[in-house]
LOLODREN-600200 format. One record per residue: residue number from 1; x, y, z of N, C-alpha, C, O in turn. Coordinates in Angstrom, 1 decimal. Each point is the difference from the previous one (the first is absolute). Example, Ala and Ser with C-alpha at 12.3 -4.5 7.8 and 13.67 -1.06 7.14 Angstrom:
residues 2
    nr     n.px     n.py     n.pz    ca.px    ca.py    ca.pz     c.px     c.py     c.pz     o.px     o.py     o.pz
     1     13.2     -5.7      7.8     -0.9      1.2      0.0      0.9      1.2      0.0      1.0      0.0      0.7
     2     -1.4      1.1     -1.4      0.9      1.1      0.0     -0.8      1.1      0.8      0.5      1.1      0.1
***
This chain:
residues 66
    nr     n.px     n.py     n.pz    ca.px    ca.py    ca.pz     c.px     c.py     c.pz     o.px     o.py     o.pz
     1    116.7    135.4     91.6     -0.1     -0.9      1.1      1.4     -0.7     -0.3      0.1     -0.7     -1.0
     2      1.1      0.9      1.8      1.0     -0.6     -0.2      0.3     -1.3      0.6     -0.5     -0.3      1.1
     3      1.3     -0.7     -1.5     -0.2     -1.5      0.7     -0.3     -0.1      1.8     -0.7     -0.7      0.7
     4      1.6      1.7     -0.4     -0.1     -0.2      1.5     -1.1      0.4      0.6      0.1     -0.1      1.2
     5     -1.2      0.4     -1.4     -1.4      0.4      0.4     -0.8     -0.8     -0.9     -1.0      0.5     -0.4
     6      1.3     -1.8      0.0     -1.1     -1.1     -0.1     -0.3     -1.0      0.9      0.9     -0.6      0.6
     7     -2.3      0.3     -0.3     -0.2     -1.1      0.8     -0.4     -1.1     -0.6     -0.5      0.0     -1.1
     8      0.8     -0.9      1.7     -0.7     -1.4     -0.8     -0.9     -0.6      1.0      0.3      0.3      1.2
     9     -1.2     -0.9     -1.5     -1.0     -0.9      1.2      0.1     -1.3     -1.0      0.0      0.0     -1.2
    10      0.1     -1.1      2.2      0.0     -1.7     -0.6     -1.0     -0.7      0.6     -0.2      0.0      1.2
    11     -0.6     -0.6     -2.1     -1.1     -0.8      0.6      0.7     -1.4     -0.6      0.5     -0.3     -1.1
    12     -0.7     -0.5      2.6      0.3     -1.4      0.1     -1.2     -0.8      0.2     -0.3     -0.4      1.1
    13     -0.4      0.2     -2.3     -1.1     -0.9      0.4     -0.1     -1.0     -0.5     -1.1     -0.5     -0.2
    14      2.1     -0.1     -0.1      0.0     -1.8     -0.1      1.5     -0.4      0.7      0.7     -0.9     -0.6
    15     -0.3      1.5      1.8      1.3     -0.4      0.6      1.2      0.0     -0.6      1.0     -0.4      0.7
    16     -0.9      0.8     -1.6      1.5     -0.2     -1.0      1.0      0.2      0.7      1.1     -0.6      0.1
    17     -1.7      2.3      0.7      1.3      0.8      1.0      0.1     -0.4      1.4      1.1     -0.3      0.6
    18     -2.2      0.2     -0.1      0.1     -0.6      1.6     -1.1     -0.7     -0.2     -0.9      0.1     -0.8
    19      1.0     -0.8      1.9     -1.3     -1.4      0.5     -0.7      0.9      0.7      0.5      0.4      1.0
    20     -1.6     -0.1     -1.4     -1.2      0.5      1.0     -1.0      0.0      0.5     -0.5      0.7      0.9
    21     -0.1     -2.2     -1.7     -0.9     -0.7      0.2     -0.7      0.1      1.1     -1.1      0.3      0.0
    22      1.8     -0.8      1.2     -0.5     -0.3      0.9     -0.1      1.3      1.0     -0.9      0.0      0.8
    23      1.6      1.2     -0.9     -0.5      1.3      0.4     -1.2      0.3     -0.7     -1.0      0.3      0.6
    24      1.1     -0.3     -1.8     -1.3      0.8     -1.0     -1.4     -1.0      0.6     -1.2      0.3      0.1
    25      2.0     -1.5      0.2     -1.7     -0.8      0.5     -0.3      0.5      1.4     -1.2      0.0      0.4
    26      2.0      0.2      0.2     -0.3      0.2      2.0     -0.4      1.5     -0.3     -0.8      0.5      0.9
    27      1.1      0.3     -1.8     -0.7      1.1      0.1     -1.3      0.3     -0.6     -0.7      1.0      0.3
    28      0.4     -1.7     -0.9     -1.5     -0.1     -0.6     -0.9     -0.6      1.2     -0.9      0.6      0.5
    29      1.6     -2.1     -0.1     -1.2     -0.3      1.2      0.3      0.7      0.9     -0.3     -0.5      1.1
    30      0.7      1.5     -0.9      0.2      0.9      1.1     -1.1      0.8     -0.2     -0.8      0.3      0.9
    31      0.8      0.3     -2.2     -0.6      1.5     -0.2     -1.5     -0.7     -0.3     -1.0      0.8      0.0
    32      0.6     -2.4     -0.3     -1.1     -0.1     -0.3     -0.5     -0.2      1.4     -0.9      0.7      0.4
    33      1.3     -1.7      0.4     -0.6      0.3      1.5      0.0      1.5      0.7     -0.8      0.3      0.9
    34      1.5      0.3     -1.3     -0.6      1.5      0.8     -1.1      0.6     -0.4     -0.6      0.7      0.8
    35      0.1     -1.1     -2.2     -0.8      0.8     -0.9     -1.2     -0.9      0.4     -0.9      0.5      0.7
    36      0.9     -2.0     -1.1     -1.1     -0.7     -0.1     -0.4     -0.7      1.7     -1.1     -0.2      0.5
    37      2.3     -0.1      0.1     -0.1     -0.6      1.6      0.5     -1.2     -0.3      0.8     -0.2     -0.9
    38     -1.3     -0.8      1.7      1.1     -1.1      0.2     -0.7     -1.2     -0.7     -0.8     -0.7      0.6
    39      1.1      0.5     -2.1     -0.2     -0.7     -0.7      0.9     -0.9     -0.5      1.2      0.2     -0.2
    40     -2.0     -1.5     -0.1      1.0     -1.2     -0.5      0.9      0.6     -1.3     -0.5      0.5     -1.0
    41      1.5     -0.6      1.2      1.2      0.0     -1.6      0.7     -1.0      0.0      0.5     -0.4      1.0
    42     -0.4     -0.3     -2.3      1.0     -0.7     -0.5      1.2      0.4     -0.4      0.1      0.8     -0.9
    43      1.0     -1.7      1.7      1.3      0.5     -0.7      0.5     -0.5     -1.4      1.0      0.6     -0.4
    44     -1.6     -1.6     -0.4      0.1     -0.7     -1.2     -1.0      0.9     -0.8     -1.2     -0.2     -0.2
    45      2.0      1.2     -0.2     -1.3      0.5     -1.0     -0.4     -0.5     -1.4     -0.5      0.8     -0.8
    46      0.5     -2.0      0.7     -0.1     -0.8     -0.9     -1.7     -0.6      0.2     -0.9     -0.4     -0.7
    47      1.0      0.6      1.9     -1.7     -0.4      0.4     -1.0      1.0     -0.3     -1.2     -0.2      0.2
    48      1.7      1.1     -0.7     -1.2      1.2     -0.2      0.0     -0.1     -1.8      0.9     -0.2     -0.6
    49     -2.2      0.5      0.1     -0.5     -0.1     -1.2      0.8      0.8     -0.8      0.3     -0.4     -1.2
    50      0.4      1.9      1.7     -0.1      0.6     -1.1      1.5      0.9      1.2     -0.2      0.6      1.1
    51      1.4     -0.8     -2.0      1.2      0.3      1.2      0.6      1.5     -0.5      1.1      0.3     -0.4
    52     -2.1      0.4      0.7      0.3      1.4     -0.1      0.0      0.3      1.7      0.1     -1.0      0.7
    53     -0.2      2.0     -0.4     -0.2      1.0      1.4     -1.4      0.4     -0.1     -0.7     -0.2      1.1
    54      0.1      0.6     -2.3     -1.6      0.4      0.1     -0.6     -1.4      0.0     -0.8     -0.1      0.9
    55      1.0     -1.1     -1.6     -0.3     -1.1     -0.2      0.0     -0.6      1.6     -1.0     -0.6      0.4
    56      2.1      0.7      0.5      0.1     -0.9      1.1     -0.8      0.9      1.1     -0.6     -0.5      1.0
    57      0.7      1.9     -1.4     -0.9      0.4      1.1     -1.5      0.0     -0.3     -0.8      0.3      0.9
    58      0.4     -0.5     -2.2     -1.7     -0.4     -0.1     -0.1     -1.2      0.5     -1.0     -0.1      0.8
    59      1.6     -1.1     -0.9     -0.1     -1.4      0.8     -0.1      0.1      1.4     -0.7     -0.7      0.8
    60      1.5      1.7     -0.5      0.1     -0.1      1.9     -1.1      0.7      0.6     -0.4     -0.5      1.1
    61     -0.4      1.5     -1.7     -0.7      0.8      0.2     -1.1     -0.5     -0.1     -0.9      0.2      0.8
    62      0.8     -1.1     -2.0     -1.5     -1.1     -0.3      0.1     -0.9      1.0     -1.1     -0.3      0.4
    63      2.1     -0.4      0.3     -0.1     -1.0      0.7     -0.3      0.1      1.0     -0.8     -0.7      0.7
    64      1.5      2.2     -0.2     -0.5      0.7      1.5     -1.3      0.3      0.3     -0.7     -0.1      1.0
    65      0.4      0.6     -2.3     -1.6      0.9      0.4     -0.7     -0.9     -1.3      0.0      0.4     -1.1
    66     -0.6     -1.6      1.6     -1.0     -0.6     -1.4     -1.6      0.6      0.0     -0.8     -0.3     -1.0
***
């Protein structure tokens, strides 16, 4: 494979290259509401016990469906 055929994929998980936190958060909220329904989702992610997608989703579902 010569150099002209290489493909690179760059993941910017910490905002170093672009500031996409707002866009990422909006997408997450939209998808959760499409799947779970009209649930309360805090926009301050520090309010959740576990600051991961799975942790936040678990807490949202536990709160919405006690």
